[in-house]
C-alpha angles and dihedrals in degrees: 000000000000090000092051091050091051092051092052096042113125115201142125091296090060092064116091131182113209122203118233094267096049092048094051092048093045095047106024092154090070090061108032106015116233122005105219128156100266096271092112126058092233096050116129098253090064091046088056090055091045093052091055095042092047088066090053090050092050089054090051091047089055089053101262122119127006098202137060123186121203127182133179120194113175103315098334121102126202124192124183125180132179100221127120095296125233111288102263096228091057098040097112094041094052093058100034110033119076115229092023118123147093097260095085085071105075090197092063096045122024118188095353127164100231117054106152103068091237109104106083091035089059090048090050095048094046096047127094088213126013126179129178128188125185121202113198132162097335096318134093138195132188135198127188126205139181116206089339096310116121109242101173137358112199125212122254115268139177120269142181091210118117118249119282144086133281120200125183122181143161115207113239108258091205086065100034100040118207090349125174135175121245105205094206089067092051089045091059092043093053094045089054091054090052095046089056098043113052112209095021114128118201125190122199119181091329098317119115124220121193135148129199100180104042117208091007088066090047094055092043088055094044097047139053113236091219090062099047115104093208138000116287114272110224120193127178132185140152108306093351137079128174134183124180147162140152129248135176098269124111121250132013126302108195125166114197131190138184121196089339093311118126104229099204092182095047118221138188095330094052093046090047090054093049092051096040093049091054092049094048092048092049091049094046096051092033090227130117098233119179111264091233091054091052095049101036110115093007117149112193146152129206128187126185134180114221133182113231095357117206114217125189093234141009090262088065097218096137128042118223100176113124096196138037095234137348109293091005132115122298116261090248094053093041093056093039094052091049095049094041089057105034103032093043090051091047094052092048091051093045108046094167091059091043089054093048090049091050091051091051091051092048091048089055089048092054093047091050093051092048089053097043097088098046091039091058093051093044093049091050090052090047092052090052091045092049090062089061100016108156090175094070124057099183133207128227102242122056134190093239096049118119108248114243122242092247123061089004096159093050090048092050089050089053090049091058088054095051108128137180118200114209108203140162127239135013097267095055095043089046093056093048093045093053094048102037128106102256093206097060110008125079130180129216114191122209121213093222136303110351124228119280100248098189113128093006125121125239088263088084091061088066098036094051108072095205094051091046093051091048090050090052093045089055092039093221101130091109097034139285097299091089097042107147100201130044094205124046106193123192107211113187138151119278094245138088094277091049092051090049091052089051090054092047092051093046088049090053092052095043093046099048109011107028091155089072089063096037091053092050100249099127124082141167116231114230113210126181118272094200141032114204116187148153129184093283105040143020122206124189115209129199099196143011093270093055090047093054091049090051092049090051093048097049096037127179094081103294123203111274122199122188113210110211099168134029089236089066091065112085118236089245091057094039091060088068093056098051097040132074092320095049112144114217127181109207119223102233128186108212122219110277095024109143106211097206092046091049092051092045091054099045102029105022129092097268091110095150091055091050091045092052091049092051093048093048094047102036112124123190112200120189110208116208108237123199128225093037096290112156118261118256122224 
């Protein structure tokens, strides 16, 4: 009892003061959101790059430097800008002292992204190696760090290099375990910087990024011209820019930005746009359309410049500012006044576009009314099913939960890790359910192969009980604002049937909820195909190459188990594959992908065309296997 009392004793010795480096490394989620391994676009390794590049963008915004160079070699990142360069005497302080920076002085940085003096310090503390060099007025100075600890500060020396800053860092693999960079995510990130900063040229591993037309270029890249109902409307004003159109997809696809920062979770500016757009359209057509009919199938982008922006977390994914600047108009009035003037004028000057927009709204209105009856019945069934829903084993924290007053940052970090596994069969879902983290991981069990949704209307989502229950589990009927899980993970067996179920589920999402894929919420779970073990060690292998390496390492003919189905993996083992070392393959739509054409090819009735492609591209590789084991095709 005395020992228990001592453990629970709370006195002066219980109080610790952490220095800046210790605190960042102990609570990284407060500074960069979730850690992750690079398989998701909001994983920490991308936030580290963003924090460094944001400083380059702020220099450009202030009129210094028109070029940023980024390189990734292996796991090391290099960023070079041509701004003013960090003052040499403060070089070490700027990257290693919290609350040190120039952005507290509004004269030096107007409407910048980073304001708290935290970004590069977090990168420094969470990097295995971190080096910064400032070039300023013919002189340069360098400082090297390891995990935030200063290793060497070099003396100032003369240089012929133009002004600017060079940062090189390697994320700490003890923090970001098994991390890797997916270049498609960086590609999108860099394009967004260019769309929001006319005249800025960015170079990434030899590829150049530049935009002349801002958000117009963004929407042209994000959409397919064959699917747009009318040409993109592009409106620009002081501290605000908007581009919009409608296509044939379901839902809303809105990209929002503040001071060059992509606010993936929206905020006051995005909500202001959604409300203002509805009001302006109603006023223009003098008809009280439903808000959902006006916004259904919209694809839009809004960018605003704000003084002293208030974000809801250090990762700056959601704007909380209520006004554009101190003493200025509210965000809602600012956006409304701009749209009421510019969009109204545009529609009056372009009657053909105004007519096409009206037809799209009225088409949505007809579709909604046709669905209303069956939607009501389906929702009633779903509510009853939810009371005894054996398909969904829910978790405790959800993406759309309101953060509590206490431990808010930790709660937000948990929200970003919320995951729903969609799996098939009782045995597989049973293994995942027993080994999952009940706080952040949910399981939805399919009865068998779902319906092929290609070419069907949204009516089938309500008529098909399984689709309707899945829609309600995700809470996406009215759009992504209420999405309950950040990660939607398709977990199927590694066989032909499992692959088919993957395709059917991806078809469902792409047909009816494409924003889930476009916003990077959908993944494929990779589970090991083989277990190779002897009495001393067990190695799990995800492909034939890994298996051969494991056999060679363990030697003496170890025991090899081939996992065909998820149900064959015990819950104890499964816990390893959905924990910190979980391998996820993101479902990524590449630029130029035409969703309907993709679905037509893979899920349509052109079986002969697919068959011909498979025959022409089939490769049979015979792997040489040691110790007389049979070759695998």
